[in-house]
C-alpha positions in Angstrom: 211.0 229.0 34.8 213.1 228.7 37.9 215.6 225.6 37.9 214.6 222.6 39.4 215.8 220.9 42.5 214.7 217.2 41.9 215.9 214.8 44.8 216.9 216.1 47.9 216.8 215.6 51.7 215.9 217.6 54.8 218.1 218.3 57.4 215.8 218.2 60.4 216.9 218.6 64.0 219.8 220.7 63.4 218.9 224.0 63.5 215.3 223.5 64.1 213.4 221.2 66.3 216.5 220.4 67.7 216.3 219.0 71.7 218.9 221.5 73.0 219.8 225.0 71.7 223.6 224.3 72.5 226.8 225.4 70.5 227.8 221.6 71.1 224.7 220.4 69.4 224.7 222.9 66.3 228.6 222.5 66.0 228.4 218.6 65.7 224.7 217.5 64.5 225.5 218.5 60.6 229.1 218.4 59.5 230.4 219.0 55.9 231.1 215.4 56.2 227.4 214.9 55.8 226.8 217.1 53.2 229.7 215.3 51.3 227.5 212.2 51.8 224.5 213.4 50.4 226.1 214.6 47.3 227.6 211.1 46.8 224.1 209.8 46.9 223.2 211.6 44.0 220.9 213.9 45.4 221.1 217.4 43.9 220.2 219.6 47.2 219.1 219.8 51.0 216.4 221.6 52.7 217.5 223.2 55.5 214.9 224.1 58.3 215.4 227.1 60.8 214.1 227.9 63.8 214.3 231.8 64.6 215.6 231.8 67.8 218.7 230.5 66.0 219.2 233.8 64.5 217.1 236.5 66.9 216.2 236.8 70.2 212.5 237.4 71.5 214.7 240.2 73.8 216.1 242.1 71.1 214.0 241.7 67.9 215.7 243.1 64.6 219.2 242.2 66.3 220.4 239.4 64.1 222.9 236.7 65.9 225.7 235.9 63.7 226.6 233.0 65.7 223.3 231.6 64.6 223.6 233.0 60.9 227.1 231.4 61.0 225.3 227.8 60.5 223.3 228.6 57.7 226.4 230.5 56.0 228.4 227.1 56.6 225.8 224.9 55.0 225.6 227.3 51.9 229.2 227.1 51.5 229.4 223.2 51.8 226.5 223.2 49.4 228.2 225.3 46.8 231.3 223.2 47.3 229.8 219.9 47.0 227.2 220.8 44.0 224.0 221.0 46.3 221.4 223.4 46.1 220.0 224.5 49.6 216.2 225.6 50.3 216.1 227.6 53.3 212.6 227.2 55.3 211.7 229.2 57.9 210.8 226.2 60.3 209.4 228.6 63.5 208.9 232.2 62.9 208.3 235.2 65.5 204.7 234.2 66.8 204.0 230.9 65.0 205.1 227.5 65.0 203.0 224.2 63.8 203.4 222.4 67.2 202.1 225.7 69.3 198.5 226.1 67.3 196.9 227.4 70.5 199.0 230.1 71.6 200.5 231.5 68.1 199.8 235.1 67.8 201.4 235.9 64.1 198.4 236.2 62.1 197.0 238.5 65.1 200.0 240.6 65.8 201.4 242.9 63.6 204.4 243.8 65.3 205.2 239.6 64.7 204.4 240.3 61.0 206.8 243.1 60.9 209.3 240.6 62.6 208.9 237.6 60.1 209.2 240.3 57.0 212.3 241.6 58.1 213.9 238.4 59.1 213.2 237.9 55.2 214.5 241.3 54.0 217.6 240.5 56.1 218.1 237.0 54.8 217.4 238.5 51.2 220.2 240.8 51.9 222.6 238.7 53.2 222.9 236.0 50.6 222.0 238.4 47.5 224.8 237.1 45.9 223.6 233.5 45.6 221.1 233.1 43.1 219.5 229.7 42.0 221.3 227.4 44.1 219.4 229.1 47.2 215.7 229.2 47.7 213.9 230.8 50.3 211.0 229.0 51.5 208.4 231.4 53.5 207.4 229.4 56.3 206.9 225.4 57.2 203.4 224.2 57.7 201.2 227.1 58.3 197.6 226.1 59.9 195.0 228.6 60.4 191.2 228.3 60.2 191.0 229.8 56.5 194.0 230.5 54.1 193.3 234.6 53.8 195.7 235.9 56.5 198.6 233.5 55.7 197.7 234.8 51.5 198.0 238.4 52.9 201.2 237.7 55.0 203.0 235.8 52.3 202.5 238.2 49.6 203.5 241.4 51.9 206.8 239.5 52.3 207.2 238.5 48.6 207.0 242.1 48.1 209.3 242.7 50.3 211.7 240.4 48.9 211.1 241.6 45.5 212.1 245.0 46.2 215.7 243.6 47.3 216.0 241.0 45.1 213.4 240.6 41.9 215.2 237.4 40.9 215.3 235.1 44.2 213.2 232.1 44.1 210.6 231.6 46.7 208.9 228.5 47.8 205.2 229.3 49.0 203.2 226.8 50.4 199.3 226.3 51.4 197.4 225.9 54.6 197.0 223.0 57.1 200.4 221.7 57.2 201.1 222.6 53.7 198.5 219.8 53.0 198.3 219.0 49.3 194.7 219.6 49.3 195.4 223.1 50.3 197.1 224.3 46.8 193.7 225.3 45.4 193.6 228.1 48.2 196.9 229.4 47.7 196.5 233.1 46.1 199.0 232.9 43.0 201.5 235.6 43.1 200.7 237.3 39.3 203.3 238.1 36.9 206.1 236.3 39.0 207.7 233.2 37.3 210.2 232.8 40.4 207.7 231.5 42.7 207.9 227.6 43.5 204.6 226.4 45.1 205.0 223.6 47.5 203.3 221.1 49.7 204.1 218.0 52.0 203.1 214.4 51.2 202.6 212.0 54.2 199.5 210.3 53.1 198.0 208.0 54.3 198.7 209.6 57.7 197.8 206.6 59.8 200.3 204.6 58.2 202.9 207.1 57.6 203.2 208.2 61.2 202.0 204.9 62.7 202.4 204.5 66.5 204.1 208.1 66.5 203.8 209.7 70.2 202.9 213.0 68.8 200.1 211.7 66.6 197.0 211.2 69.1 195.1 209.3 66.6 198.0 207.0 65.5 199.0 206.6 68.9 195.7 205.2 70.0 194.9 203.2 67.2 198.7 201.8 67.6 198.6 199.3 64.7 201.6 197.9 62.7 200.6 198.6 59.2 201.9 197.3 56.0 202.0 198.5 52.6 200.5 197.7 50.5 197.6 196.5 52.8 194.5 197.4 54.7 194.2 199.0 57.9 193.5 196.3 60.7 191.0 197.0 63.1 190.2 200.5 61.7 186.2 200.7 61.7 186.1 199.1 65.2 188.8 202.0 66.4 186.7 204.6 64.4 183.6 203.5 66.3 184.9 203.9 69.5 186.8 207.0 68.6 184.4 209.1 66.4 186.4 212.4 66.8 189.0 210.9 64.5 186.5 209.8 61.7 185.8 211.1 58.3 188.7 212.6 55.9 191.9 211.2 55.7 191.1 208.6 58.4 188.1 207.1 56.9 190.0 204.2 55.3 188.3 201.2 56.8 187.9 198.6 54.0 190.9 200.4 51.7 193.5 198.9 50.4 196.4 201.1 50.5 198.5 200.9 47.3 200.1 202.6 44.8 196.8 203.6 43.0 195.6 205.2 46.4 198.9 207.4 46.4 198.3 208.5 42.7 194.9 209.1 43.7 196.1 211.8 46.6 198.4 213.6 44.3 195.8 214.6 41.8 195.6 217.7 43.4 198.7 218.6 42.2 197.8 217.8 38.4 194.9 219.9 38.8 197.4 222.7 40.0 200.3 222.7 37.5 197.2 222.5 34.9 195.6 225.6 36.2 198.6 227.5 37.2 201.1 226.6 34.7 203.6 226.6 37.8 205.5 223.9 39.2 205.3 222.4 42.4 207.8 221.1 44.9 207.1 218.4 47.8 209.3 219.6 50.7 208.7 216.5 52.6 207.5 213.0 52.3 208.3 210.2 54.6 207.3 207.1 56.9 208.1 206.9 60.5 210.7 204.0 61.5 208.1 202.1 63.4 206.4 200.9 59.8 207.8 197.4 58.8 211.0 197.9 56.5 209.6 196.5 53.4 206.5 198.7 54.0 208.9 201.9 54.1 210.4 200.6 51.3 207.5 200.1 48.9 205.9 203.3 50.2 208.7 205.2 49.3 209.2 203.6 45.8 206.0 204.1 45.0 205.6 207.9 45.8 209.1 208.6 44.3 208.3 207.2 41.2 204.6 208.9 41.1 206.6 212.4 41.7 208.8 212.1 39.2 206.5 211.3 36.8 204.7 214.3 37.3 208.0 216.4 37.3 207.9 217.3 40.8 211.1 217.9 42.6 211.0 216.4 46.5 213.2 216.4 49.8 212.5 213.3 52.0 212.2 213.9 55.8 214.8 213.5 57.2 218.8 212.8 56.9 219.3 212.1 60.4 217.2 210.4 63.3 213.9 213.0 63.9 212.0 209.3 63.8 212.5 209.0 59.7 215.9 209.3 59.3 218.2 208.0 56.7 220.9 208.1 59.1 220.9 207.2 63.0 222.6 208.8 66.0 226.3 207.4 64.9 225.9 208.7 61.5 225.4 205.5 59.8 222.7 204.7 57.3 220.1 202.6 58.4 218.9 201.0 55.3 220.5 201.3 51.8 217.9 200.4 49.6 215.8 203.6 51.0 218.7 205.5 50.6 219.2 204.7 46.8 215.3 205.0 46.5 214.9 208.6 47.6 218.1 209.8 45.6 216.8 208.8 42.1 216.1 211.6 39.9 
């Protein structure tokens, strides 16, 4: 089995989901001092989201930009220096982003798929000399009607990587934003124990994303929600907005606590028992709109539950991004939260 990363943090907003694609931003948003600090907290890895335009222009497919790859090189060098592992996550791919579901072309366009595979072939060759310290996460938060097209592309990509590097640890997640409930639809890679399967955990969404401007349901519901606790006025909200009813939002009258989180984690138990593979939680967190005591309580419970299951994790996110452990100036927002998410 591969080595295990147990406690980490995402470097969201640096070379992915950035406000502006400028050298000034890329040079300053994350520096070596940030990696030094993360290591000092006791974490063992970072997850580095990458948007492909940083390393490849749509005008010149297949020509890779050294000025963008330089940031990955730097992060890897800093991590090696300070004893951290790194999960390189392709957060946005040619023809695909979780934020542009109406216009994505990756699963329909063979040329996009070839570009996707070629990016991973290039990265595999470039970092061939770095083994267990560097994991490759194929893509962030796939959303498609079913899992078949993503499974096919993932397997094609894994075969291409394996032609170059049979030992690379590859991280492979499921459909519907890496949903924990989609683990059962991942097509397992046979005879390959260097695959780590992954999911994201933001349940219940109405709590973890309360008042989030980019979530229509959370924005319209517009309630301050405490953990542990109930969802105020949710029955009335769902009566007036039936389009948000059912599924995960069907929580009117539900008491949210550690037992509910444990219930949500049941698919991980079933997956590990069925597959014999370990799991990795690549993102989890609570928006900074939530009351501080509730953020701390939710994180404490989910970290304990994941630790008990032997599931490694990376919280979202290190800096800003509405979930940050540090603010724009680089100051720790809540030391207790840092302590909780850093625990092994």
